[in-house]
C-alpha positions as CSV (number, residue, x, y, z in Angstrom):
1,X,0.3,0.3,0.1
2,X,2.8,2.8,1.1
3,X,4.9,1.9,-2.5
4,X,1.5,2.3,-3.9
5,X,0.8,6.0,-2.3
6,X,4.6,6.7,-3.2
7,X,3.8,6.1,-6.6
8,X,1.2,8.0,-6.9
9,X,2.9,10.9,-5.9
10,X,5.9,10.7,-8.1
11,X,4.0,10.7,-10.8
12,X,1.4,13.9,-9.5
13,X,4.2,15.5,-8.7
14,X,5.3,15.1,-12.3
15,X,2.5,15.8,-14.3
16,X,2.1,18.7,-11.7
17,X,5.3,19.8,-11.3
18,X,4.9,23.6,-12.2
19,X,1.9,24.0,-9.6
20,X,4.7,22.5,-6.6
21,X,6.7,25.1,-8.0
22,X,4.7,28.2,-7.5
23,X,3.2,26.7,-4.2
24,X,6.6,26.5,-2.8
25,X,7.0,29.9,-4.5
26,X,4.4,31.4,-2.2
27,X,5.2,29.8,0.9
28,X,8.7,31.2,0.7
29,X,7.6,34.5,-0.2
30,X,5.0,35.2,2.6
31,X,6.0,32.4,5.1
32,X,9.8,32.6,5.1
33,X,9.9,31.8,8.4
34,X,7.5,28.5,9.1
35,X,10.6,27.1,7.3
36,X,13.9,26.3,8.7
37,X,16.9,26.0,7.0
38,X,17.1,22.8,6.0
39,X,13.9,22.9,5.2
40,X,14.8,25.2,2.8
41,X,17.5,23.7,1.3
42,X,15.4,20.9,0.7
43,X,12.9,22.8,-0.4
44,X,15.6,24.9,-2.8
45,X,16.7,20.9,-4.5
46,X,13.0,20.4,-5.4
47,X,12.0,23.4,-7.2
48,X,13.8,24.2,-9.8
49,X,13.5,28.3,-9.3
50,X,13.5,29.0,-13.2
51,X,14.9,33.6,-13.0
52,X,18.8,33.7,-12.5
53,X,18.1,37.7,-12.9
54,X,14.6,39.1,-11.1
55,X,12.8,41.4,-9.6
56,X,9.4,42.0,-7.3
57,X,6.9,44.3,-8.0
58,X,4.1,44.6,-5.3
59,X,1.1,46.3,-6.1
60,X,-1.2,47.6,-3.4
61,X,-5.4,48.3,-4.7
62,X,-7.6,49.7,-2.7
63,X,-11.2,51.0,-3.7
64,X,-11.8,54.3,-3.8
65,X,-16.0,53.3,-2.9
66,X,-15.6,51.7,0.2
67,X,-19.1,49.4,-0.3
68,X,-18.0,47.7,-3.5
69,X,-19.2,43.5,-3.2
70,X,-16.7,40.7,-2.8
71,X,-17.3,39.7,-5.9
72,X,-16.9,43.4,-7.5
73,X,-13.7,43.4,-5.5
74,X,-12.6,39.3,-7.2
75,X,-13.1,40.9,-10.4
76,X,-10.8,43.8,-9.7
77,X,-8.2,41.6,-8.8
78,X,-8.9,38.9,-11.8
79,X,-8.9,42.9,-14.0
80,X,-5.4,43.6,-12.3
81,X,-3.6,40.1,-12.7
82,X,-4.5,40.1,-16.5
83,X,-3.6,43.7,-16.4
84,X,0.4,42.9,-15.3
85,X,0.7,39.6,-17.0
86,X,-0.1,42.1,-20.4
87,X,2.7,44.5,-19.1
88,X,5.1,41.7,-18.0
89,X,4.9,38.8,-19.4
90,X,3.0,35.1,-18.9
91,X,7.0,34.3,-18.0
92,X,5.5,36.3,-14.4
93,X,5.0,34.2,-11.6
94,X,2.0,36.5,-9.6
95,X,0.6,36.3,-6.3
96,X,-2.1,37.7,-4.4
97,X,-2.1,38.4,-0.6
98,X,-5.1,40.5,0.1
99,X,-5.1,43.8,-1.5
100,X,-1.4,43.4,-2.7
101,X,-0.6,41.5,-6.0
102,X,3.4,40.5,-5.4
103,X,4.6,39.5,-9.0
104,X,8.2,38.1,-9.9
105,X,9.6,39.4,-12.9
106,X,12.6,37.8,-14.5
107,X,15.0,39.8,-16.0
108,X,18.3,39.5,-18.6
109,X,21.1,41.1,-17.3
110,X,22.4,44.2,-18.5
111,X,19.3,45.2,-20.3
112,X,19.0,48.5,-17.5
113,X,17.1,49.9,-20.8
114,X,14.4,47.8,-21.3
115,X,14.0,47.0,-17.5
116,X,13.1,51.1,-17.3
117,X,10.9,50.8,-19.8
118,X,9.2,47.4,-18.6
119,X,8.2,49.8,-15.6
120,X,7.4,53.3,-17.5
121,X,4.4,50.9,-19.4
122,X,4.2,48.9,-15.8
123,X,3.4,52.8,-14.3
124,X,1.0,53.6,-17.1
125,X,-1.0,51.0,-17.3
126,X,-1.3,51.3,-13.6
127,X,-2.8,55.0,-14.2
128,X,-5.0,54.1,-16.7
129,X,-6.6,50.8,-14.5
130,X,-6.5,53.5,-11.6
131,X,-8.7,56.0,-13.1
132,X,-11.1,52.9,-15.0
133,X,-12.1,51.1,-11.9
134,X,-12.0,53.7,-9.3
135,X,-8.4,52.5,-7.7
136,X,-6.2,53.9,-5.5
137,X,-2.8,52.1,-6.9
138,X,0.8,52.0,-5.2
139,X,3.4,49.9,-6.7
140,X,6.5,48.8,-4.4
141,X,9.4,48.0,-6.7
142,X,12.5,46.0,-5.1
143,X,15.8,45.8,-6.7
144,X,17.1,42.9,-8.3
145,X,17.8,39.1,-6.8
146,X,19.6,36.7,-8.4
147,X,19.0,33.9,-6.1
148,X,16.1,32.3,-4.6
149,X,17.0,33.2,-1.0
150,X,16.9,36.4,-2.1
151,X,13.3,36.7,-2.3
152,X,12.2,37.5,1.8
153,X,14.2,40.3,1.3
154,X,13.0,41.7,-1.9
155,X,9.5,41.1,-0.5
156,X,10.9,43.1,2.5
157,X,11.8,46.1,0.8
158,X,8.5,46.0,-1.5
159,X,6.7,46.5,2.0
160,X,9.0,48.7,2.9
161,X,8.5,50.9,-0.3
162,X,4.4,50.5,-0.1
163,X,4.8,52.4,3.7
164,X,7.0,54.7,2.6
165,X,5.0,58.7,2.1
166,X,4.1,59.5,-2.1
167,X,4.1,61.8,-3.1
168,X,0.5,62.7,-5.1
169,X,1.6,62.2,-8.7
170,X,3.6,59.3,-7.9
171,X,2.5,55.1,-8.6
172,X,5.2,53.7,-7.8
173,X,8.5,53.3,-5.2
174,X,11.6,52.1,-5.8
175,X,13.6,50.5,-3.2
176,X,17.4,51.6,-4.9
177,X,16.0,55.8,-4.6
178,X,14.8,55.4,-0.4
179,X,17.3,57.6,1.2
180,X,20.2,55.4,2.6
181,X,17.8,55.1,6.5
182,X,15.3,52.2,5.1
183,X,18.8,50.1,4.4
184,X,19.2,49.7,8.2
185,X,16.2,48.8,8.6
186,X,16.3,45.8,6.5
187,X,19.2,44.8,8.0
188,X,17.4,44.9,11.2
189,X,14.3,42.6,10.0
190,X,17.6,40.4,9.0
191,X,18.8,40.1,12.0
192,X,15.5,39.6,13.5
193,X,14.6,37.1,11.1
194,X,18.0,34.9,12.0
195,X,17.4,35.6,15.9
196,X,13.7,33.5,15.2
197,X,15.2,30.8,12.9
198,X,18.3,30.1,16.0
199,X,15.2,30.1,18.9
């Protein structure tokens, strides 16, 4: 019986590898402290993370009409994901978490002009989206990463960006443009995470 279950799992894993990869990345993105270092390395071995160079973008959306129904909010989330995919491409990975959409965007190293153009198109698309669907939109854009263990730090960067006071006309806040003092905040958060893992 045990052998049959294991073989069934092997077949499932082989045919659903992309879904399993998404689930593991989602856990690393939203619940990194739930993974012990040894388990994290096991996940890394199973994952075969497809990006060698990437950035994380967070998009917080809030309706200007607080009386919207749940169905309307779900529709807004669906349209927002479709908008992100149309700008960033189908190779990007999207994860919703409450009213924040996170997107892992694969990049080609050294293509700075391409990246700047991508950001410009995304900002314009979000401005159009906000007007059409009566949403308050804010983008937080991390620095670039080159390995999966950096994902937790990039998420912290996005969170800092989303909570940073923005000018009225700004849609996006870039972590690399923030004052140097915010690097210290990120270092403190990293040290706290390390201590929790050691407990």
